[in-house]
N, C-alpha and C positions, 0 to 999 in steps of 0.2 A: 656582796655589793647590792645596794638598793638604789632605786630610781625614784625620785620625788615626783609624785603624780598630782598632788594637790587635792585628791578626793577624800582621804581619811581625815577624821577630826584631828586637829593638831594637838600633840601632847605638850604638857608644860615644858618650858625651855630648860628647866632644871633636869629634865629627863631626856633632853635632846642631845645624844652623844656627840654628834658632829658639830653642833653649835658650841658645846662645851669645849671641844678641841680648838675650834676657831677662837673662842673667847680667851682660853688660857694662853694660847700662842700669841695673840695680839696684846694681851695684858703684859706678859713677860717682855715682849718686844718694846711696848710703850714705856715700861719702867726703865729698860736699858737706854732707850732714846732720850728720856728725860734726865738720866744720869749724864749722858753726853752733852745735852743742851747746856749744862752748867760746867761739866768737866772740860769740854773743848775750849771755851773761853778762859777757864782757869789755867789750862796748859799754855795758852797763848800769852796770858798776862804774867803768870808766875814763872813759867819755865823759859819762855822766849821773849819776855818783856815787850810784847806787842803794844802798839799805840791804840788809842780809843777807836780810831777809824779802822785799824786792822782787825780789832775784835768785832766791830759791827759788820765788817766785810765777810766774816764767817757766816753770819745770818743771811746776808745777801746771797752768798754762794750757794747755800743750802736750798734757797727758794727760787733762784734764777731759772732752774730747769722748767718750772711751770710756764714761764714766758717763752722758752725756746722750743719745747717739745710737747707742751700740754695738749694742744688741739689734735695733732696727729696721733698722740698716745691714746686719746679717747676713742678715736675711730678704729685704731688697731685693736684695742681691748674689746670693742664691740664685735670684732670678727672672730675671736678665738675663745676657748675656754679660759677661765680666769684663775683657777687654782694654780696651774703651772707658773703663771705670772707672779702670783703672790710668793710662791716658793723661790723662784728665781731672784726676786727682789730681796728676799731675806739673805740668800747666799751671797749675793753681790755686796750687800751692806756689811755682812759679817767680815768679808775679806778686806773691805776698805778700812773699817775701824781696827781690825787686827794689825794693819800696817803701821798704825800710830805707835803702839808700844814696841813693835819690832824696830822701827826706825829710831825710837828713843834709846833703846838698848844699844844700838849701833852708833849712837851719837850723831845721827844724820837728820834728826827731826828739825823741820823748819816751818815757818808760818805758811810758806807756799804749799807744803804738803798738806797742812791742815785745810787750806782752801780747796785743794784738789779733792780731799776726802769728803769735805762738806758738800761740794758740788756733785761728786759721784753718788753719794748717798741720797742727795736730793733728787737726782735723776732716777734712781731706783724707786724712790718714794712716789714719784709721779705715776709710774705704771702700777705699783702695788696698791696705792691708795685708791686709784680709779678702779682697779680690779676688785678691791674689797667692796666698794659701793655697789657694783653690779653683781657681785657674787652672793652677797647676803640675801637678796630677794629670791635667789634660786635655791638657797639652803632652807629657807623658812617659808611658811604660809604667809599670805599677805597680812593677816591679822596679827601675826607674831612679829612683824618687822619693827613696829614702834618699840616693843619690849626688848627685842634684840638690840636695836640701836641704843636704847637707854642703858642696857647692861654694858655694852661696849664702851659707851661714853663714860659711864660711871667708873669703870676700871681704868680707862684712859685718863680720866680726870684725877683718880686716886694716884696715878703714876706721877702726876705733877707735884704731889706731896712727897711720895716715897722717893722718886728719882732724884730730885735736887738734894734732899736731905741725905740720901745715900751717897750721892756724889761728894758732898761736903765732908761726910764722915771718912770715906775712902781717901779723899784728897788729904785730909789731916793725918791719917794713919799710914798711907802707902803712896801718896802722890796722885795728882790728877790723871797722869798717864795710865795708871792702873785702873782708874774708874772707866776710862774709854774701853779697856779690855772687856769689862763687864757687858758693855753694849754689844760687842762682837759676839759674845757667848749667847746673849739674849736672842739675837737673830737666828742662831742655830737652833735654839729651843723652839722658836716659832715655826721654823721650817719643818722640824720633826713633827710638831703637832698637826700642821696642815697636811703632811704626808699621810697621816693616819686617818683622815676623813674618808668615810666610805661612800657617802652619797655621790652618785654620778651626776655631774653637771650636764644639763641638756645642751645640745649643740646650739650655738648662736644662730639667730634667724638672719640670714643675709637678704638684703633688699632684692626684689625681683628685677631682672634685667641687668645690664652692665652698669657698674657703679665704680667710680674712681674714688681714691682716698680723699681728694679735694672736695668732691661732691658730698661725701659722707660727713666731712668736717663741716661743710656749709649747712647741711641739714640740722646739725646740732646747734650751731650758732643761731640759725634762723628761728628755731623753736624757742630758744631763750629770749631772743630780742623781741619776738612777737607776743610772748606770754606776759601779761601784766604782773603776775605774781612772781615768777622766776626773775623777771627783769629787775624789779625793785629789790628783791632779796639779794641779787647779785651786786647791785650798787651799794647797798648797805654793808654787805660783807666786805667789799673792797675798801670802802671808806673807814670802817671800824678797824680793819687789819692794819691800815696805815698808822693809826694811833696805838694799837696794841703792840705791833712790832716795833714801833719807834721807841717806846719807853723800855720794852724788854731787851732791845738790842744793846742798850748802854747800861742796863740795870746792874749787871755784875760789876762793871767798872765803877759805877757810882758807889756801890756798897763797899767795895774793896778800897778804892782810892779816896773817895770823899768822906765816907762814914768810918773808914778805918776798921772794918770788921774782918775777922779771920775767915778762912775758906769754909770751915764747918758751919759758922753762923750764917754765911751767905746762902748756902744750900738750904739750911733749915728755914730761914725767913722766906725764901722764894717758895719753898714747899708749903709753908703755912698759908701764904697768900693764895694758894690754889685749893684750900680746904672747901671754900664755897662751891667750887665746881663739882665736888663729890655730891654735896647736897642737891645741887641743881640737876645733875644727871638723874638722881634718884627720884626727884619730884617732877621731872619734866612731863612724863606721861600723865600723871595725876593732874597737874596744872592744865595740860591740854584738854583733858576730859572735863574738868570742872569749869574752867574759864572759857574753853573753846580754843582751838589751836591758833586762830588768828589773834585773839587777845593775849594768849600766852606769849606769842612772839613779841608783841608790843611791850609787855611787862619785862620780858627778857632784855629787850633793847634798852629800856629805861635803867635797868640794873647795870648793863654793860657800859653805859656812857657816863652820866654825872658822877658816880662814885669814884671814877678814875681821878677826879680832882683832889682826892685825899692823898694819892701816892706821892706827889711832890713835897708834901709836908714831912715826909720821912727824914730822919736825921740820926745823929748819934744818940745813944741811950734809949730812953723810953719812946722817943719819937719814931723809932722803927715800927712801932705799933700802927702808925698811920699806913705804912706799906701793907701790913698784914690785913687791916680792916678794908682798905680800898681794894686791894688785890682780891680778897675773899668775895666781896660783892661783885666785882667785875667778873671773876671766874664763875660765880653762880649764874649770872646773866648769860655769859657765853655758853655754858653747858646747857641750860634750858633751851636757848635758841638753836644750838647745834642739833640737839635731839629732835626737836619739833621740825626744824627745817630739813634735816636729813631724811626723816621718815616721810615727810611730805613729798620731797623730790623723788624718792624711791618708789612711792606708790602712785604718784600723780603722773609721772612721765611714762610714756610708752616704753616698754622694756627694751625694744630694739634700738632705742635712741639713748638709753640711760647713760652709757659710757660717754657718749659725745656731749650730752647735756651736762653731765657732771663736770667734765673738764672745761666746757665752755663757760660755766659759772666760775670754776676755780681758776681759769686763766686770768680773770680780772680779780677775783678774791685773793688768790695767792700771788698773782703777778705783781700786785702792789707791794708785797712783802720785801723783796730785795730792794726795790726803790726806797721804801720806808727805812730799811736798815741803813742803806748808804746815806740817806738824808739825815738820819739820827746821828750817824758817825760824823757827818759834816757839822751838824749843829753842836755836837759834843766837842768837836775840835775848836769851834768858834766861841762857844759860851759855856763849855764844861758840861759834864753829864747831867747835872741838876737843871741847867737851862734847857737842855734837849728834852728832858722828861717833862718839864712844865709845859712846853709847847705841844708835845705830842699828846699828852693827856687832855689838854684843852680841846684839841681837835676831836679826840675820842668822845669827849663829853657831849659834843654837838651832833654826833652822827645819828642818834635815834630819830631826829627830825626827818631823815630820808624816808623812813617807813610810812610817814604820813602823806607822802606824795602819791602812793598807790592805793589800790582797793582794800588793803588790809584794814584801814581805819573804819571801814563800813561793815566788816564781817566778823561774826563771832567765831566761825570755823573756816578753815581753808577748804577749797573745793576738793572733791575726790578725783576729778578728772577735768581736763581742759574743756572750757566752754560751759561749765556749770556754775 
């Protein structure tokens, strides 16, 4: 067993055994999750004949836990070691997704069960994703955090290509329910990788004196609300997620029912639309270094917004290429922004507050997602999937203007610490 002290010169991440284990586990899990992101709606549409609103409700159920338990989860994660939280989240998610093929074999699968599974897996994700954000800086030296984030985001973004394509292929060959089984197995692989990490995580620093959960939650919220950088990044993330989730929530229905594409083509097209995200994750640290982290965020926002207007132009035949082009540019911008923003938050925020600050930002960032999914379902029911996608991408195209309201427009680089 080794304890990270921070004094030795950091080795390259390719030789960092424990980071490799985290990276492999998170990558496998991300591929499985992106298989399910397409497979679960396909199960609802193809096997259970769910409505457009019912399919969008699956997305809402998956993200609703951020609104319900996000803030106390962050305070709780700040109190304990995070690796057991990550392992527990993997095991719970594996059990939930395994229940889908079991119920299908027994002839008992319903849309209601899919909603419960989506909600339960989303609940586990709240704790696991928050724990990962706090855990990475304890595993790496501060100067390694941006590279570590870039590698995790690159593999996660690659999973947006591999996962949907794999989901479509499995759905064609063995049915969408079988694709969900793959996600359950991926969480078990992730848990096994995390279990083999040797680095001993330092005990969390508890605040001096008596402190209640409510007070600790308030400390995280107060830090975000009073900080000009975190505040504007939170608002931008929330607004852009409304547009991103809105069109993604009804995209499968649009491609299957409006464009008349088979399941295999749906997964492939959604995967190709995520190719730009791989490039963005690989280029993010370089762009931050050459342009400055502040300017890199503005460039990323410009790519996230206006190119979304290409997506509604997609249709049958060669018109599906508009989806690929628009989606690739949007995913490139999202990946660059996530790497730069994530590394900034992890190194800028005092570590004792990192869990609470993370969920305080994500409460609004992710809390808008179930609202956007339900709204997209309503819009889809009223004006069809194509109408819902036109409205949500128009919203997304305007969101970069939010970043111009804060101090980012005047800075080349983001500050290293509050008050600088």
